Structure formats: C-alpha cells, structure tokens
C-alpha positions as YAML, in Angstrom:
chain: A
units: angstrom
residues:
- id: 1
  name: UNK
  ca: [-283.02, -161.00, 105.16]
- id: 2
  name: UNK
  ca: [-282.29, -161.75, 108.81]
- id: 3
  name: UNK
  ca: [-284.80, -162.08, 111.65]
- id: 4
  name: UNK
  ca: [-284.46, -158.46, 112.75]
- id: 5
  name: UNK
  ca: [-285.08, -157.21, 109.21]
- id: 6
  name: UNK
  ca: [-288.13, -159.43, 108.93]
- id: 7
  name: UNK
  ca: [-289.43, -158.12, 112.22]
- id: 8
  name: UNK
  ca: [-288.95, -154.49, 111.19]
- id: 9
  name: UNK
  ca: [-290.61, -155.11, 107.83]
- id: 10
  name: UNK
  ca: [-293.55, -156.73, 109.59]
- id: 11
  name: UNK
  ca: [-293.89, -153.81, 112.00]
- id: 12
  name: UNK
  ca: [-293.87, -151.39, 109.07]
- id: 13
  name: UNK
  ca: [-296.54, -153.36, 107.21]
- id: 14
  name: UNK
  ca: [-298.66, -153.61, 110.36]
- id: 15
  name: UNK
  ca: [-298.44, -149.83, 110.81]
- id: 16
  name: UNK
  ca: [-299.85, -149.51, 107.28]
- id: 17
  name: UNK
  ca: [-302.74, -151.81, 108.16]
- id: 18
  name: UNK
  ca: [-301.39, -154.62, 105.98]
- id: 19
  name: UNK
  ca: [-301.78, -157.26, 108.69]
- id: 20
  name: UNK
  ca: [-301.89, -160.32, 106.44]
- id: 21
  name: UNK
  ca: [-298.59, -159.37, 104.81]
- id: 22
  name: UNK
  ca: [-297.07, -158.49, 108.18]
- id: 23
  name: UNK
  ca: [-298.02, -161.91, 109.52]
- id: 24
  name: UNK
  ca: [-295.70, -163.63, 107.06]
- id: 25
  name: UNK
  ca: [-292.72, -161.52, 108.11]
- id: 26
  name: UNK
  ca: [-293.43, -162.10, 111.81]
- id: 27
  name: UNK
  ca: [-293.67, -165.84, 111.25]
- id: 28
  name: UNK
  ca: [-290.39, -165.80, 109.33]
- id: 29
  name: UNK
  ca: [-288.75, -163.92, 112.22]
- id: 30
  name: UNK
  ca: [-290.10, -166.54, 114.63]
- id: 31
  name: UNK
  ca: [-288.72, -169.34, 112.46]
- id: 32
  name: UNK
  ca: [-285.29, -167.64, 112.58]
- id: 33
  name: UNK
  ca: [-285.32, -167.42, 116.39]
- id: 34
  name: UNK
  ca: [-288.18, -169.17, 118.15]
- id: 35
  name: UNK
  ca: [-286.83, -168.00, 121.53]
- id: 36
  name: UNK
  ca: [-287.27, -164.28, 120.78]
- id: 37
  name: UNK
  ca: [-290.60, -163.15, 122.25]
- id: 38
  name: UNK
  ca: [-290.83, -159.88, 120.28]
- id: 39
  name: UNK
  ca: [-292.05, -161.30, 116.95]
- id: 40
  name: UNK
  ca: [-294.72, -163.27, 118.81]
- id: 41
  name: UNK
  ca: [-296.01, -160.06, 120.40]
- id: 42
  name: UNK
  ca: [-295.96, -158.21, 117.08]
- id: 43
  name: UNK
  ca: [-297.76, -161.11, 115.40]
- id: 44
  name: UNK
  ca: [-300.44, -161.06, 118.11]
- id: 45
  name: UNK
  ca: [-300.99, -157.34, 117.47]
- id: 46
  name: UNK
  ca: [-301.63, -158.10, 113.80]
- id: 47
  name: UNK
  ca: [-303.84, -161.11, 114.48]
- id: 48
  name: UNK
  ca: [-306.24, -159.14, 116.68]
- id: 49
  name: UNK
  ca: [-306.92, -156.90, 113.68]
- id: 50
  name: UNK
  ca: [-307.76, -159.84, 111.41]
- id: 51
  name: UNK
  ca: [-311.24, -161.33, 111.22]
- id: 52
  name: UNK
  ca: [-311.54, -164.60, 113.14]
- id: 53
  name: UNK
  ca: [-307.95, -164.61, 114.44]
- id: 54
  name: UNK
  ca: [-308.34, -163.19, 117.96]
- id: 55
  name: UNK
  ca: [-308.20, -166.57, 119.71]
- id: 56
  name: UNK
  ca: [-305.03, -167.39, 117.81]
- id: 57
  name: UNK
  ca: [-303.62, -164.04, 118.94]
- id: 58
  name: UNK
  ca: [-304.06, -165.14, 122.56]
- id: 59
  name: UNK
  ca: [-302.07, -168.35, 121.95]
- id: 60
  name: UNK
  ca: [-299.34, -166.38, 120.22]
- id: 61
  name: UNK
  ca: [-298.99, -163.75, 122.96]
- id: 62
  name: UNK
  ca: [-299.02, -166.49, 125.58]
- id: 63
  name: UNK
  ca: [-295.91, -167.88, 123.85]
- id: 64
  name: UNK
  ca: [-294.20, -164.47, 124.20]
- id: 65
  name: UNK
  ca: [-295.15, -164.23, 127.87]
- id: 66
  name: UNK
  ca: [-293.84, -167.75, 128.40]
- id: 67
  name: UNK
  ca: [-290.50, -166.83, 126.86]
- id: 68
  name: UNK
  ca: [-290.08, -163.63, 128.91]
- id: 69
  name: UNK
  ca: [-292.55, -163.48, 131.80]
- id: 70
  name: UNK
  ca: [-290.73, -160.54, 133.38]
- id: 71
  name: UNK
  ca: [-291.35, -158.17, 130.45]
- id: 72
  name: UNK
  ca: [-294.42, -156.07, 131.22]
- id: 73
  name: UNK
  ca: [-294.94, -155.12, 127.57]
- id: 74
  name: UNK
  ca: [-295.93, -158.69, 126.71]
- id: 75
  name: UNK
  ca: [-298.45, -158.70, 129.55]
- id: 76
  name: UNK
  ca: [-299.84, -155.42, 128.22]
- id: 77
  name: UNK
  ca: [-300.31, -156.94, 124.76]
- id: 78
  name: UNK
  ca: [-301.95, -159.95, 126.38]
- id: 79
  name: UNK
  ca: [-304.39, -157.62, 128.17]
- id: 80
  name: UNK
  ca: [-305.18, -155.94, 124.85]
- id: 81
  name: UNK
  ca: [-305.82, -159.31, 123.21]
- id: 82
  name: UNK
  ca: [-308.11, -160.31, 126.08]
- id: 83
  name: UNK
  ca: [-310.06, -157.08, 125.72]
- id: 84
  name: UNK
  ca: [-310.57, -157.83, 122.02]
- id: 85
  name: UNK
  ca: [-311.92, -161.22, 123.09]
- id: 86
  name: UNK
  ca: [-314.29, -159.49, 125.56]
- id: 87
  name: UNK
  ca: [-312.66, -161.27, 128.49]
...
C-alpha cells in the first residue's frame, strides 16, 4: 500500500469515527513521505477527537503548516485545533 492509499484509508476510518485506527494509517503515510503536509493535517483532525491528544494535535498541525505555510487549509485546521484547546 502506497502513501496515498494509506492516507485515503485513514480519511475513511476517520469519517467512521475510528480515530485510533486512522492514526496508524496517517503515520504510515507520513513515514512514506515526511514532506507531504496532508497526512499531518489529517492526523491532527483525528487527534483532536481522541482523549488527551489535543496538545499533540497542535504539534502535528504545526508540522503541516511548516511544510506548506501558503496553504490556508492547514491554517484552518490549526485554528480548529486551537479552539479545541480553548486558546
């Protein structure tokens, strides 16, 4: 399974509310291409739904923003993460 397939599988699992399973696929996609910001953003969206993982979600989305600071969608996810952290 390539990185894109892992990413799509993770997105599907996240849409089903299976965030812990999705996390593994997102991390595999990141390991395939650490310079692709999309799996970081998708991972952050799962982490904010998991108990005690919101701070980690901020670190993860910051990595995506760092990789592609011009993409507004990553800033939007960062704003969502911050709102979950009550910041």
